[in-house]
C-alpha positions, -999 to 999 in steps of 0.1 A, spaced: -519 507 -756 -552 490 -763 -570 502 -795 -607 502 -798 -619 468 -810 -587 449 -802 -579 428 -772 -548 427 -752 -527 394 -756 -503 378 -732 -473 400 -729 -488 432 -742 -485 451 -709 -454 462 -688 -463 465 -652 -446 483 -623 -459 473 -588 -447 489 -556 -436 461 -532 -420 482 -504 -419 518 -493 -398 530 -466 -396 567 -454 -403 588 -423 -385 605 -394 -382 582 -364 -383 594 -328 -377 563 -306 -401 537 -315 -425 560 -333 -425 583 -363 -428 620 -362 -460 634 -378 -462 663 -401 -425 660 -410 -410 657 -445 -385 628 -443 -350 635 -456 -350 603 -478 -372 575 -489 -367 542 -505 -390 521 -527 -389 487 -542 -408 477 -574 -415 446 -591 -411 455 -629 -424 430 -655 -413 443 -690 -434 432 -719 -415 412 -745 -426 439 -769 -406 465 -751 -368 468 -754 -353 466 -719 -330 496 -729 -363 516 -734 -374 507 -698 -340 519 -686 -344 552 -704 -380 556 -691 -368 551 -655 -339 574 -661 -362 600 -675 -386 599 -646 -357 602 -622 -344 632 -640 -379 648 -642 -386 643 -605 -352 653 -592 -354 687 -575 -325 710 -580 -313 734 -553 -317 772 -557 -288 792 -569 -268 807 -540 -274 842 -552 -312 839 -552 -330 860 -525 -354 831 -518 -323 810 -509 -312 834 -481 -330 814 -453 -320 780 -467 -288 767 -451 -264 737 -449 -281 704 -455 -312 719 -471 -291 735 -499 -279 701 -512 -295 688 -543 -323 663 -539 -319 635 -564 -342 606 -573 -322 576 -584 -330 539 -592 -309 509 -593 -313 473 -604 -314 450 -574 -288 427 -589 -264 457 -589 -259 450 -551 -242 418 -563 -222 435 -591 -246 426 -618 -257 451 -645 -294 454 -655 -303 426 -680 -307 441 -714 -321 409 -729 -355 393 -722 -357 360 -704 -390 346 -717 -409 316 -703 -420 292 -730 -458 290 -729 -459 258 -750 -467 228 -728 -445 206 -750 -415 228 -744 -424 238 -708 -445 212 -689 -449 234 -660 -469 259 -681 -492 232 -692 -504 228 -655 -520 263 -658 
């Protein structure tokens, strides 16, 4: 976090940018309006600061998922009497590393780009 009187430096910030969101209930070629979709998917581009441990980012995402996951009501609850079948299932928010689709685990080390033009001539072009 930026403190009064200090400037942010290269690599001080971790960013999360939504790149794709997919949700909705389809009816033919259109979407049904005023309907809560049964599921949704989102892709994010996450750039972790070199000052942040990647394991801390994993813990942060895990914590957000746990916090946002709605749990179903106990079967004995009176408010649950009208809820049936599919709606009784637990709604769970999860995340996965895109490389996991290829069997990779989330990287727990930083892959830093050298900013010295002598080491990385491509960076010198900027």
